[in-house]
DRENDREN-157612 format. One record per residue: x, y, z of N, C-alpha, C in turn; residue in three letters. Coordinates in steps of 0.02 Angstrom, whole numbers, padded with zeros to 5 digits, always signed. Layout:
N
XYZXYZXYZALA
...
//
This chain:
442
+03191+06824+06179+03259+06803+06199+03275+06734+06171MET
+03226+06688+06180+03236+06620+06153+03245+06621+06078ARG
+03207+06665+06045+03212+06671+05972+03281+06695+05951LEU
+03308+06742+05989+03375+06768+05974+03428+06714+05983GLN
+03421+06674+06038+03468+06619+06051+03464+06567+05995LEU
+03403+06553+05973+03393+06504+05920+03427+06528+05855PHE
+03417+06592+05839+03447+06621+05778+03523+06619+05783ALA
+03549+06635+05842+03622+06634+05852+03649+06564+05843ALA
+03612+06515+05869+03633+06445+05863+03635+06423+05790SER
+03584+06444+05753+03581+06426+05681+03641+06457+05645ILE
+03656+06520+05660+03712+06554+05628+03778+06519+05644ALA
+03786+06499+05707+03847+06464+05728+03854+06398+05692LEU
+03799+06361+05687+03800+06297+05651+03819+06307+05578LEU
+03794+06361+05549+03810+06374+05478+03884+06387+05469ALA
+03914+06425+05516+03986+06439+05513+04026+06375+05520VAL
+04006+06333+05569+04040+06270+05581+04034+06225+05519ILE
+03973+06225+05491+03962+06183+05431+04005+06205+05373GLY
+04011+06272+05364+04052+06298+05310+04125+06280+05320THR
+04148+06286+05383+04218+06271+05396+04233+06198+05384ALA
+04188+06154+05406+04201+06082+05399+04195+06059+05326SER
+04160+06100+05286+04152+06081+05215+04219+06085+05179ALA
+04264+06126+05203+04329+06130+05173+04331+06171+05109GLY
+04390+06177+05080+04401+06216+05020+04428+06172+04964GLN
+04427+06200+04904+04460+06168+04847+04527+06200+04835ASN
+04578+06159+04822+04644+06182+04804+04666+06145+04741TRP
+04709+06177+04702+04732+06146+04640+04803+06167+04624ALA
+04841+06120+04595+04908+06134+04570+04909+06111+04497VAL
+04924+06158+04452+04925+06144+04380+04995+06155+04353LEU
+05023+06104+04320+05093+06107+04299+05101+06088+04226VAL
+05135+06131+04188+05159+06114+04121+05235+06109+04127ALA
+05262+06051+04111+05333+06039+04124+05379+06051+04065GLY
+05356+06085+04013+05398+06095+03954+05403+06169+03936SER
+05442+06184+03885+05444+06251+03857+05454+06245+03782ASN
+05451+06302+03747+05463+06302+03675+05400+06294+03634GLY
+05402+06321+03572+05344+06322+03529+05322+06252+03508TRP
+05369+06206+03498+05350+06138+03480+05307+06105+03533TYR
+05316+06126+03596+05279+06098+03652+05220+06142+03674ASN
+05198+06185+03629+05142+06232+03641+05086+06199+03681TYR
+05069+06139+03662+05009+06105+03687+05009+06097+03763ARG
+05066+06088+03794+05068+06076+03866+05046+06138+03905HIS
+05073+06195+03888+05052+06257+03922+04981+06276+03904GLN
+04962+06262+03842+04893+06274+03822+04845+06232+03863SER
+04863+06168+03874+04822+06124+03916+04813+06153+03986ASP
+04868+06176+04016+04865+06202+04084+04823+06266+04087VAL
+04830+06309+04037+04789+06370+04035+04715+06353+04032CYS
+04697+06304+03991+04628+06282+03986+04603+06254+04053HIS
+04645+06214+04085+04626+06185+04150+04613+06241+04200ALA
+04655+06292+04199+04644+06349+04245+04577+06381+04232TYR
+04559+06392+04168+04496+06425+04152+04436+06385+04179GLN
+04441+06319+04177+04387+06276+04203+04379+06287+04278ILE
+04435+06283+04314+04432+06290+04387+04410+06360+04407LEU
+04436+06411+04372+04418+06480+04387+04344+06492+04374HIS
+04320+06468+04318+04249+06476+04300+04204+06442+04352LYS
+04229+06387+04380+04189+06349+04428+04197+06373+04500ASN
+04227+06432+04508+04225+06464+04573+04284+06452+04619GLY
+04335+06415+04598+04393+06408+04641+04434+06472+04637ILE
+04447+06505+04693+04481+06569+04690+04555+06562+04670PRO
+04582+06613+04638+04651+06611+04616+04700+06599+04674ASP
+04680+06620+04734+04722+06609+04792+04733+06535+04807SER
+04687+06494+04781+04690+06421+04793+04712+06382+04731ASN
+04731+06417+04677+04755+06385+04616+04827+06405+04605ILE
+04871+06356+04603+04943+06369+04593+04962+06344+04524ILE
+04988+06389+04483+05005+06373+04413+05080+06376+04404VAL
+05107+06322+04375+05178+06319+04357+05182+06307+04282MET
+05207+06357+04245+05219+06348+04174+05271+06398+04151MET
+05310+06380+04101+05368+06419+04080+05348+06489+04056TYR
+05290+06495+04025+05262+06558+04002+05304+06591+03947ASP
+05319+06553+03895+05357+06580+03839+05318+06576+03773ASP
+05251+06572+03778+05210+06565+03718+05174+06629+03698LEU
+05143+06661+03746+05100+06719+03731+05137+06773+03693ALA
+05199+06785+03712+05239+06838+03679+05293+06809+03634LYS
+05286+06745+03617+05335+06712+03574+05332+06742+03504ASN
+05390+06751+03472+05393+06780+03405+05357+06738+03353LYS
+05346+06673+03368+05310+06630+03322+05235+06632+03331GLN
+05212+06668+03381+05140+06673+03396+05107+06724+03349ASN
+05063+06702+03304+05031+06748+03257+04977+06790+03291PRO
+04959+06772+03353+04909+06811+03391+04940+06828+03459THR
+04985+06878+03461+05020+06894+03523+04974+06904+03582PRO
+04993+06873+03638+04954+06879+03699+04897+06829+03705GLY
+04889+06788+03654+04833+06740+03653+04859+06669+03645ILE
+04831+06623+03684+04845+06551+03679+04779+06516+03672ILE
+04774+06468+03626+04712+06430+03618+04726+06356+03627ILE
+04674+06318+03643+04680+06246+03655+04636+06205+03608ASN
+04607+06240+03560+04561+06208+03512+04563+06249+03448HIS
+04559+06217+03390+04559+06254+03327+04505+06309+03328PRO
+04526+06370+03314+04482+06428+03315+04450+06439+03384ASN
+04484+06415+03435+04457+06418+03503+04467+06486+03536GLY
+04437+06493+03594+04442+06554+03633+04510+06558+03667GLN
+04530+06618+03684+04592+06629+03721+04587+06597+03790ASP
+04636+06554+03807+04637+06523+03873+04692+06552+03917VAL
+04729+06601+03891+04785+06629+03928+04764+06686+03975TYR
+04714+06723+03956+04694+06782+03994+04677+06764+04067LYS
+04709+06799+04112+04695+06791+04183+04733+06736+04218GLY
+04771+06696+04181+04807+06640+04212+04860+06667+04261VAL
+04861+06644+04323+04911+06668+04371+04982+06649+04349PRO
+05029+06693+04360+05099+06680+04343+05137+06664+04408HIS
+05117+06608+04439+05147+06592+04504+05220+06571+04497ASP
+05232+06523+04453+05301+06500+04442+05313+06494+04368TYR
+05360+06533+04343+05374+06534+04271+05449+06526+04259THR
+05467+06516+04196+05538+06511+04179+05575+06458+04219GLY
+05632+06476+04246+05675+06429+04281+05651+06410+04350ASN
+05594+06438+04372+05565+06418+04437+05520+06357+04430THR
+05508+06334+04367+05467+06274+04356+05513+06213+04360VAL
+05523+06189+04422+05569+06134+04435+05536+06080+04477THR
+05562+06019+04475+05535+05966+04518+05539+05984+04592PRO
+05595+06014+04613+05603+06032+04684+05550+06082+04706LYS
+05538+06133+04665+05487+06182+04683+05417+06152+04683ASN
+05404+06107+04636+05340+06072+04634+05328+06033+04699PHE
+05379+05997+04721+05372+05959+04783+05363+06006+04843ILE
+05400+06061+04844+05391+06109+04899+05321+06139+04900ASN
+05294+06151+04841+05225+06177+04836+05176+06127+04864VAL
+05183+06064+04845+05137+06012+04868+05140+06003+04944LEU
+05200+06010+04972+05209+05999+05044+05195+06063+05084LEU
+05178+06117+05049+05161+06179+05085+05220+06213+05118GLY
+05279+06206+05090+05340+06234+05120+05348+06308+05101LYS
+05315+06351+05137+05316+06422+05122+05386+06452+05131LYS
+05421+06431+05182+05488+06459+05194+05535+06442+05136ASP
+05530+06380+05111+05573+06359+05056+05558+06397+04992ALA
+05495+06421+04984+05475+06456+04923+05475+06532+04931MET
+05499+06555+04987+05502+06628+04998+05551+06659+04948LYS
+05527+06709+04912+05568+06742+04862+05571+06706+04796GLY
+05533+06652+04788+05531+06614+04726+05461+06623+04695VAL
+05457+06651+04636+05392+06662+04605+05344+06699+04651GLY
+05282+06677+04651+05232+06708+04694+05238+06684+04766SER
+05275+06629+04776+05281+06601+04843+05222+06560+04865GLY
+05171+06555+04822+05110+06518+04841+05125+06443+04847LYS
+05097+06412+04898+05103+06340+04908+05034+06314+04929VAL
+05027+06249+04928+04965+06220+04953+04959+06233+05028LEU
+04906+06265+05048+04893+06276+05119+04831+06237+05139GLU
+04821+06182+05106+04763+06140+05118+04771+06100+05183SER
+04715+06077+05209+04714+06039+05271+04669+05979+05267GLY
+04654+05947+05322+04617+05884+05323+04544+05887+05300PRO
+04518+05949+05291+04449+05956+05266+04446+05976+05193ASP
+04504+05983+05160+04506+06011+05093+04518+05959+05040ASP
+04489+05970+04981+04502+05928+04923+04555+05960+04879ASN
+04599+05919+04852+04655+05943+04811+04652+05911+04742VAL
+04663+05951+04690+04665+05928+04621+04734+05944+04592PHE
+04769+05894+04567+04834+05903+04536+04831+05882+04463ILE
+04853+05926+04420+04855+05910+04348+04925+05926+04322TYR
+04956+05876+04292+05023+05883+04264+05022+05863+04191PHE
+05055+05903+04147+05059+05885+04077+05129+05901+04050THR
+05159+05852+04017+05225+05862+03986+05247+05795+03956ASP
+05312+05792+03940+05343+05730+03917+05355+05684+03977HIS
+05360+05619+03963+05375+05572+04016+05412+05512+03988GLY
+05432+05468+04034+05466+05407+04016+05453+05357+04071ALA
+05482+05299+04066+05475+05249+04119+05494+05280+04186THR
+05446+05283+04231+05460+05305+04299+05481+05376+04309GLY
+05464+05421+04262+05481+05491+04273+05439+05536+04227LEU
+05434+05599+04246+05405+05651+04203+05455+05709+04201VAL
+05453+05746+04145+05504+05797+04133+05481+05867+04154ALA
+05530+05908+04171+05521+05980+04183+05569+06017+04137PHE
+05561+06083+04129+05609+06119+04086+05681+06108+04106PRO
+05693+06104+04172+05759+06085+04197+05749+06028+04247THR
+05774+05970+04229+05768+05913+04274+05707+05870+04262GLY
+05703+05816+04301+05647+05770+04296+05623+05752+04366VAL
+05561+05730+04370+05532+05706+04433+05522+05631+04427LEU
+05552+05595+04473+05548+05522+04472+05486+05497+04509TYR
+05461+05440+04487+05400+05411+04516+05408+05400+04591ALA
+05466+05375+04611+05477+05361+04682+05473+05425+04723LYS
+05501+05479+04697+05500+05543+04733+05430+05573+04736ASP
+05392+05566+04681+05323+05589+04681+05282+05552+04734LEU
+05288+05487+04735+05248+05447+04782+05271+05455+04854ASN
+05334+05470+04864+05358+05487+04931+05326+05552+04954LYS
+05320+05600+04908+05288+05664+04924+05214+05654+04940THR
+05181+05613+04900+05110+05598+04912+05100+05567+04980ILE
+05144+05520+04998+05139+05487+05064+05148+05538+05120ALA
+05194+05585+05111+05205+05637+05162+05145+05683+05167GLN
+05114+05699+05110+05053+05740+05111+04999+05704+05151MET
+04994+05639+05143+04944+05600+05179+04959+05600+05254ASN
+05022+05590+05271+05042+05588+05342+05029+05656+05376GLU
+05041+05710+05339+05033+05776+05367+04962+05804+05359GLU
+04917+05761+05335+04846+05780+05328+04838+05843+05286LYS
+04869+05841+05227+04867+05898+05182+04804+05898+05138LYS
+04763+05848+05145+04702+05844+05105+04651+05797+05138TYR
+04589+05806+05119+04537+05759+05137+04535+05704+05084LYS
+04529+05727+05021+04532+05682+04963+04570+05718+04908GLU
+04603+05680+04866+04644+05711+04814+04635+05673+04749MET
+04635+05712+04694+04630+05684+04626+04691+05707+04586VAL
+04721+05660+04549+04780+05675+04509+04768+05654+04437ILE
+04779+05700+04390+04776+05684+04319+04846+05696+04290TYR
+04873+05647+04254+04940+05654+04225+04938+05641+04149ILE
+04960+05690+04112+04968+05685+04039+05042+05679+04023GLU
+05065+05619+04003+05135+05610+03984+05142+05540+03955ALA
+05193+05530+03915+05207+05463+03891+05224+05418+03950CYS
+05201+05356+03947+05215+05306+03998+05194+05330+04068GLU
+05144+05374+04070+05124+05406+04133+05098+05356+04184SER
+05073+05299+04162+05052+05248+04209+05108+05225+04255GLY
+05170+05230+04231+05227+05207+04271+05241+05253+04330SER
+05210+05311+04332+05218+05356+04389+05179+05332+04450MET
+05129+05289+04438+05084+05270+04492+05075+05194+04499LEU
+05085+05157+04445+05073+05085+04445+05116+05049+04497GLU
+05083+05014+04544+05118+04978+04596+05147+05022+04650GLY
+05134+05087+04646+05162+05135+04693+05110+05173+04733LEU
+05054+05191+04701+05002+05230+04735+04956+05183+04773LEU
+04952+05190+04839+04907+05147+04879+04834+05160+04863PRO
+04791+05113+04879+04720+05121+04867+04682+05140+04930ASP
+04718+05157+04983+04684+05171+05047+04704+05238+05078ASN
+04725+05286+05036+04744+05352+05063+04702+05407+05031ILE
+04642+05390+05007+04594+05440+04981+04621+05479+04921ASN
+04652+05443+04875+04676+05474+04813+04652+05434+04754ILE
+04625+05470+04705+04604+05440+04641+04644+05473+04586TYR
+04671+05434+04540+04713+05462+04487+04698+05429+04420ALA
+04705+05469+04367+04702+05441+04299+04762+05466+04260THR
+04783+05427+04210+04841+05445+04170+04824+05438+04096THR
+04862+05473+04054+04849+05474+03982+04866+05408+03949ALA
+04911+05370+03980+04933+05307+03949+04951+05258+04003SER
+04962+05196+03982+04986+05147+04030+05061+05157+04042ASN
+05093+05108+04073+05163+05117+04092+05212+05108+04035ALA
+05187+05090+03975+05233+05072+03921+05224+05111+03856GLU
+05171+05150+03851+05155+05179+03785+05157+05255+03785GLU
+05156+05282+03725+05158+05354+03715+05090+05385+03730SER
+05092+05450+03746+05031+05490+03743+05032+05527+03676SER
+04977+05562+03660+04970+05588+03592+04949+05662+03590TYR
+04979+05698+03543+04961+05767+03530+04904+05769+03480ALA
+04864+05822+03482+04809+05828+03435+04798+05902+03418CYS
+04749+05914+03374+04730+05981+03352+04789+06019+03321TYR
+04816+05993+03267+04869+06031+03232+04838+06093+03201TYR
+04872+06150+03211+04847+06214+03188+04895+06241+03135ASP
+04873+06246+03073+04917+06267+03019+04938+06341+03025SER
+04897+06381+03058+04914+06451+03068+04971+06458+03118LYS
+04968+06420+03171+05020+06423+03223+05076+06372+03211ARG
+05063+06325+03167+05111+06274+03148+05136+06235+03209GLN
+05088+06213+03249+05103+06171+03306+05039+06137+03329THR
+05045+06088+03373+04987+06055+03401+04961+06094+03461TYR
+04895+06103+03464+04865+06146+03515+04851+06109+03580LEU
+04843+06043+03577+04824+06007+03637+04850+05936+03638GLY
+04838+05903+03694+04853+05831+03701+04787+05794+03706ASP
+04785+05735+03677+04722+05700+03668+04686+05686+03733LEU
+04720+05655+03781+04690+05641+03846+04666+05705+03880TYR
+04709+05756+03878+04694+05818+03914+04634+05854+03885SER
+04632+05863+03819+04575+05899+03790+04511+05859+03800VAL
+04516+05793+03803+04456+05753+03812+04427+05763+03882ASN
+04468+05762+03934+04439+05772+04000+04416+05845+04010TRP
+04452+05892+03980+04433+05962+03989+04370+05980+03949MET
+04365+05955+03889+04304+05968+03850+04244+05935+03883GLU
+04255+05880+03917+04201+05848+03955+04181+05893+04014ASP
+04230+05920+04049+04215+05965+04106+04180+06029+04082SER
+04198+06052+04022+04165+06112+03995+04091+06099+03979ASP
+04076+06038+03957+04009+06025+03929+03960+05992+03978ALA
+03986+05951+04023+03942+05911+04066+03922+05948+04130GLU
+03870+05922+04162+03852+05945+04228+03896+05908+04278ASP
+03954+05939+04294+04003+05904+04336+03981+05899+04409ILE
+03925+05931+04425+03896+05921+04491+03862+05854+04498GLY
+03847+05823+04441+03815+05757+04440+03862+05703+04413LYS
+03909+05722+04371+03954+05674+04340+04007+05650+04389GLU
+04015+05585+04397+04067+05559+04441+04135+05561+04407THR
+04186+05557+04448+04255+05554+04422+04263+05492+04377LEU
+04232+05437+04397+04237+05377+04357+04204+05386+04289PHE
+04148+05422+04288+04114+05435+04225+04159+05477+04179LYS
+04192+05527+04208+04239+05567+04168+04296+05524+04142GLN
+04320+05479+04183+04371+05431+04161+04346+05390+04102PHE
+04284+05366+04107+04257+05325+04053+04251+05364+03988GLN
+04226+05426+03993+04219+05468+03934+04287+05482+03903VAL
+04335+05500+03945+04403+05514+03921+04435+05453+03890THR
+04425+05396+03921+04454+05333+03896+04424+05316+03828LYS
+04359+05325+03821+04326+05309+03758+04350+05354+03701GLN
+04361+05418+03716+04380+05466+03664+04456+05468+03651LYS
+04495+05442+03698+04567+05440+03689+04584+05374+03656THR
+04583+05374+03590+04585+05312+03552+04655+05285+03539THR
+04707+05325+03550+04775+05305+03531+04815+05274+03589GLU
+04793+05286+03650+04828+05258+03708+04777+05232+03757SER
+04801+05195+03807+04757+05166+03857+04754+05211+03919HIS
+04701+05249+03927+04692+05291+03986+04681+05244+04046VAL
+04718+05258+04100+04718+05213+04158+04693+05249+04220MET
+04672+05210+04270+04652+05238+04334+04688+05200+04390GLN
+04704+05236+04444+04743+05208+04499+04717+05234+04565TYR
+04740+05203+04619+04723+05226+04686+04656+05200+04710GLY
+04619+05242+04744+04554+05224+04773+04500+05229+04720ASP
+04484+05174+04689+04434+05174+04635+04364+05188+04661LEU
+04352+05171+04725+04287+05187+04754+04276+05262+04759ASN
+04330+05298+04773+04325+05371+04775+04304+05397+04707LEU
+04333+05370+04654+04315+05391+04587+04242+05376+04570GLY
+04216+05321+04596+04148+05301+04581+04096+05340+04622ALA
+04116+05364+04681+04068+05393+04727+04068+05469+04730GLN
+04120+05500+04701+04125+05573+04706+04120+05605+04638HIS
+04093+05666+04639+04083+05701+04576+04144+05742+04556THR
+04147+05758+04492+04202+05799+04466+04203+05867+04500VAL
+04144+05895+04514+04140+05962+04543+04171+05967+04611SER
+04176+05911+04646+04206+05912+04713+04281+05928+04710GLU
+04310+05924+04649+04381+05937+04641+04396+05992+04590PHE
+04348+06005+04545+04359+06056+04494+04314+06117+04505GLN
+04280+06120+04562+04239+06178+04577+04166+06169+04561GLY
+04124+06208+04594+04052+06198+04589+04013+06258+04563THR
+04041+06319+04568+04004+06379+04549+04021+06398+04478THR
+03972+06403+04436+03983+06423+04366+03962+06495+04357ARG
+04006+06535+04326+03988+06603+04308+03957+06603+04239ASN
+03892+06608+04236+03858+06605+04172+03831+06536+04158GLY
+03805+06527+04098+03772+06465+04080+03823+06411+04061LYS
+03803+06350+04073+03845+06293+04054+03852+06289+03979GLN
+03913+06272+03956+03926+06268+03884+03909+06198+03858GLN
+03847+06188+03842+03828+06122+03815+03855+06117+03743SER
+03872+06055+03724+03899+06042+03658+03849+06003+03617VAL
+03833+06028+03558+03786+05993+03515+03818+05931+03487SER
+03777+05881+03467+03805+05821+03436+03847+05836+03374PRO
+03829+05888+03337+03866+05906+03277+03936+05930+03296VAL
+03940+05974+03346+04005+06000+03369+04047+05943+03398VAL
+04015+05900+03437+04051+05843+03466+04080+05798+03411ASP
+04041+05788+03359+04064+05747+03303+04122+05781+03267ARG
+04117+05847+03259+04171+05884+03226+04235+05881+03267MET
+04229+05887+03333+04288+05882+03377+04321+05813+03370ASN
+04279+05762+03366+04305+05694+03359+04343+05687+03293THR
+04317+05716+03240+04351+05713+03175+04417+05751+03177LEU
+04416+05809+03210+04477+05849+03214+04532+05813+03254LEU
+04510+05772+03302+04559+05736+03345+04583+05671+03314LYS
+04559+05654+03256+04582+05593+03223+04655+05599+03201ARG
+04675+05659+03183+04744+05670+03163+04786+05684+03225GLU
+04822+05633+03248+04862+05639+03308+04935+05623+03292THR
+04978+05636+03341+05048+05618+03334+05073+05593+03402ALA
+05107+05536+03401+05140+05513+03462+05190+05566+03484ALA
+05196+05576+03548+05238+05630+03574+05308+05629+03545THR
+05337+05570+03539+05406+05565+03514+05411+05587+03441VAL
+05355+05587+03406+05354+05605+03334+05332+05676+03321ASP
+05314+05713+03373+05282+05779+03363+05327+05827+03325VAL
+05390+05834+03345+05434+05882+03311+05442+05866+03237ARG
+05453+05802+03222+05461+05781+03152+05396+05791+03114ILE
+05340+05777+03146+05275+05787+03114+05263+05861+03098SER
+05279+05906+03145+05270+05978+03134+05315+06001+03077ILE
+05378+05980+03078+05424+06001+03025+05402+05975+02957LEU
+05376+05914+02955+05352+05885+02892+05293+05924+02865SER
+05248+05946+02909+05191+05985+02888+05212+06055+02864LYS
+05260+06084+02900+05286+06149+02879+05320+06143+02810ARG
+05356+06090+02800+05391+06079+02737+05341+06073+02679LEU
+05288+06035+02691+05238+06026+02639+05203+06091+02621ALA
+05198+06136+02669+05163+06200+02658+05208+06255+02631ALA
+05273+06244+02629+05320+06296+02609+05327+06299+02533SER
+05342+06358+02507+05350+06366+02434+05411+06326+02408PRO
+05402+06297+02350+05456+06258+02319+05515+06304+02303VAL
+05576+06279+02315+05638+06314+02300+05647+06379+02339ASN
+05610+06387+02394+05616+06447+02434+05669+06437+02489SER
+05695+06493+02515+05743+06490+02570+05709+06459+02632GLU
+05644+06474+02641+05607+06446+02697+05607+06370+02693GLU
+05595+06344+02633+05593+06271+02623+05661+06239+02637ARG
+05714+06271+02613+05781+06246+02625+05797+06245+02700LEU
+05776+06297+02734+05788+06301+02806+05751+06245+02844SER
+05689+06232+02824+05650+06179+02856+05681+06111+02841ILE
+05703+06101+02779+05735+06038+02761+05797+06025+02803GLU
+05837+06078+02815+05897+06070+02856+05879+06053+02928ARG
+05828+06087+02954+05807+06074+03023+05778+06004+03030GLU
+05740+05982+02982+05712+05915+02983+05767+05862+02981LEU
+05815+05872+02936+05871+05825+02931+05911+05823+02996ALA
+05921+05881+03027+05957+05886+03090+05919+05850+03145HIS
+05853+05857+03147+05812+05825+03198+05813+05750+03191THR
+05807+05725+03131+05809+05653+03119+05878+05626+03138VAL
+05930+05662+03122+05998+05641+03139+06007+05640+03215ARG
+05979+05690+03249+05982+05693+03322+05949+05631+03353GLN
+05891+05612+03326+05856+05554+03351+05897+05490+03342ARG
+05931+05485+03285+05972+05426+03270+06032+05422+03318THR
+06064+05480+03330+06122+05482+03375+06103+05462+03445ILE
+06047+05488+03469+06024+05472+03537+06007+05398+03544ILE
+05971+05372+03495+05954+05301+03497+06016+05257+03496SER
+06064+05274+03453+06126+05236+03448+06166+05240+03513SER
+06166+05298+03545+06203+05306+03608+06175+05262+03663THR
+06109+05263+03671+06077+05221+03723+06090+05147+03709ILE
+06085+05127+03646+06099+05057+03627+06172+05039+03643ASP
+06218+05085+03631+06288+05073+03645+06302+05066+03719SER
+06266+05105+03760+06273+05099+03833+06251+05029+03855ILE
+06195+05006+03827+06171+04939+03844+06222+04886+03823ALA
+06247+04892+03762+06296+04844+03736+06359+04844+03779LYS
+06382+04903+03798+06442+04908+03839+06432+04877+03907LYS
+06373+04884+03936+06357+04854+04001+06364+04778+03999SER
+06346+04749+03942+06347+04676+03936+06416+04649+03921PHE
+06465+04691+03913+06533+04667+03905+06560+04637+03969GLU
+06528+04656+04026+06550+04630+04091+06521+04560+04102VAL
+06455+04554+04098+06422+04489+04107+06349+04493+04085ASN
+06311+04441+04098+06240+04437+04084+06224+04445+04010ARG
+06268+04425+03967+06258+04434+03895+06196+04398+03869SER
+06173+04347+03905+06113+04311+03884+06052+04355+03883ALA
+06054+04411+03921+05996+04456+03925+05999+04513+03874TYR
+06052+04516+03835+06064+04574+03792+06006+04588+03744ALA
+05983+04538+03709+05929+04548+03661+05864+04566+03696ASP
+05852+04535+03754+05791+04547+03792+05787+04620+03815LEU
+05843+04646+03839+05846+04714+03867+05829+04767+03815VAL
+05847+04755+03753+05836+04806+03700+05774+04791+03658THR
+05736+04741+03677+05678+04724+03635+05613+04718+03673SER
+05615+04710+03739+05554+04697+03777+05553+04739+03841GLN
+05502+04778+03850+05497+04820+03910+05483+04777+03972ARG
+05514+04797+04027+05504+04764+04092+05475+04814+04141MET
+05439+04790+04190+05411+04835+04241+05467+04860+04285LYS
+05468+04925+04296+05519+04956+04337+05507+04943+04411LEU
+05555+04912+04443+05553+04902+04516+05617+04928+04550THR
+05671+04931+04511+05736+04952+04538+05744+05028+04529GLN
+05705+05065+04568+05701+05137+04559+05766+05174+04574HIS
+05801+05153+04624+05863+05188+04643+05917+05178+04589ASP
+05924+05117+04565+05972+05104+04511+05954+05145+04449CYS
+05891+05147+04432+05868+05183+04373+05881+05258+04379TYR
+05867+05286+04437+05878+05358+04448+05952+05374+04443LYS
+05994+05333+04473+06066+05344+04471+06093+05341+04400ASP
+06071+05290+04362+06097+05281+04294+06072+05335+04247ALA
+06009+05354+04252+05982+05405+04207+06012+05474+04222THR
+06026+05487+04286+06059+05550+04303+06131+05552+04276GLN
+06163+05493+04274+06230+05490+04245+06228+05505+04170ARG
+06177+05480+04136+06168+05495+04065+06156+05569+04055ILE
+06117+05599+04099+06104+05671+04095+06168+05711+04105HIS
+06209+05689+04151+06271+05725+04165+06324+05716+04111ASP
+06327+05657+04082+06383+05640+04038+06366+05640+03963LYS
+06302+05631+03947+06284+05620+03876+06242+05677+03846CYS
+06183+05689+03874+06137+05740+03848+06079+05748+03896PHE
+06041+05801+03887+05982+05813+03929+05932+05756+03921ASP
+05911+05727+03976+05864+05671+03970+05792+05696+03961ILE
+05780+05763+03966+05712+05789+03953+05695+05787+03878GLN
+05745+05779+03836+05734+05774+03764+05688+05714+03750ASN
+05637+05724+03709+05588+05671+03698+05618+05609+03666GLU
+05671+05617+03626+05703+05559+03596+05742+05518+03648PHE
+05770+05552+03697+05803+05517+03753+05751+05482+03795VAL
+05698+05518+03814+05645+05490+03855+05616+05426+03825LEU
+05611+05426+03759+05582+05369+03724+05625+05306+03728ASN
+05689+05314+03747+05734+05256+03751+05754+05237+03822LYS
+05731+05273+03872+05753+05259+03940+05728+05194+03968LEU
+05678+05163+03937+05656+05098+03960+05712+05046+03955TRP
+05758+05057+03909+05815+05011+03903+05860+05016+03965ILE
+05869+05077+03991+05907+05087+04052+05872+05053+04111VAL
+05806+05061+04114+05767+05027+04166+05777+04952+04162ALA
+05777+04925+04101+05787+04853+04092+05855+04830+04117ASN
+05907+04870+04105+05973+04852+04130+05973+04843+04206LEU
+05937+04887+04240+05930+04881+04313+05890+04818+04331CYS
+05838+04805+04292+05793+04749+04308+05826+04681+04299GLU
+05874+04675+04253+05907+04609+04243+05965+04599+04291VAL
+05976+04647+04336+06024+04636+04390+06087+04678+04389GLY
+06094+04721+04340+06153+04765+04340+06147+04816+04396PHE
+06202+04829+04430+06205+04884+04478+06218+04949+04439HIS
+06197+05004+04468+06207+05068+04433+06281+05082+04421SER
+06325+05054+04465+06397+05064+04456+06419+05038+04387PHE
+06394+04979+04368+06413+04949+04304+06385+04990+04246THR
+06322+05010+04252+06290+05050+04199+06325+05117+04192ILE
+06342+05148+04249+06376+05213+04247+06444+05208+04214ASN
+06479+05153+04226+06544+05143+04192+06534+05139+04116ASN
+06480+05106+04096+06465+05101+04024+06448+05170+03996ALA
+06410+05209+04034+06393+05277+04013+06457+05319+04004VAL
+06502+05314+04052+06565+05352+04049+06606+05330+03988ASP
+06606+05266+03975+06646+05240+03919+06619+05264+03851ALA
+06553+05263+03845+06522+05282+03781+06523+05357+03772VAL
+06500+05394+03823+06493+05467+03815+06558+05504+03829CYS
+06606+05470+03860+06671+05500+03869+06705+05513+03803GLY
+06692+05469+03756+06720+05476+03688+06683+05530+03649VAL
+06617+05529+03654+06575+05575+03616+06573+05645+03647LEU
+06582+05648+03712+06572+05711+03748+06498+05725+03759GLY
+06483+05771+03804+06412+05787+03817+06386+05828+03758ARG
+06332+05804+03729+06305+05835+03669+06244+05879+03685GLN
+06240+05936+03653+06185+05983+03664+06137+05978+03605GLN
+06075+05959+03619+06024+05953+03568+05966+06000+03583PHE
+05937+06029+03533+05877+06069+03542+05817+06022+03550GLU
+05770+06043+03591+05709+06002+03599+05653+06045+03626TYR
//
């Protein structure tokens, strides 16, 4: 009898121990669409394969991506997406939780906050159902700008992201959380905003002022397959014993290999130093670990030497396509026209943003005019910035366009030198009222 009671007690303790250990949850987001932006969805597909391989069930992995690559007419291998030159398919098995027009900032926030009712009838309806014993991993990849990241429709502002994170903390939606962000100026999403005492560790592809970089140009697909920061952390997770490797060690490896931008870390740095990667990316491996030989690692490093700043990616791809096209062919003429149109688009956008700044200074503060258009300032006036950039989106052009995103720091500067959004909005109306709202491909 005593033996039976002892066995029952052990079984009960095991159940309690399992419950208290918690689960792993993940949200993976690619915020772009189109063949030129292939790399973002490819990154997310690769991230899914890592988590899936490491035992996190699909029920606990929420994927948001437009899903217009696998069956794209430009895809020479229909149904297949790769994240490395001559790499394996990373698309197979990826959950289609939120695709197309359901990939929005609002839906992303609802997913993070676990709002099942709000997501009823939208995509798969899956949301984070994590609790105080669970670890959460968030990975986002796309274009970005000062204080925001882009989605296929709309943008997510840094203030709104951090408000959501604070609410997750208040509602005990996680035990510990890790956030990786691949985007230009991605440091501005967290710098001075993410507290260091709410059990969150985050890294970003760049600091608050610089571009992130595309890599692995594929001549067969005529696009970039990955982003430098992203492929570096993922190839590290593929190769290392992540049950022993700390988050900080992965940050160091990624930082060392991401040579074109400054990989940053934010939040609770002690969490990064004391916890392993496996605690957030899964622990169970199906099959043997994929160790990478020094020769392969060296080859990957050489392949990643040819990079492109995000703002230059489209022009870089078109230039490569042009160089590979037959002389005097219709294909070459078509590429030349598209390249000229793209360069002209970039010039128009740049000129428009500069004109808005110039128009703003017609009222006052003219002494700051040169400073605003030449030197980046730290964003603190988030409400002014959101109001002004949304006015540009409404009156001028989509701000998700990478050429627009690359110039929005000037709008942030206008807010920082003391202009109210009312003044900036009047300037936007004056400039874009004449031009009309322009539609650009991106």
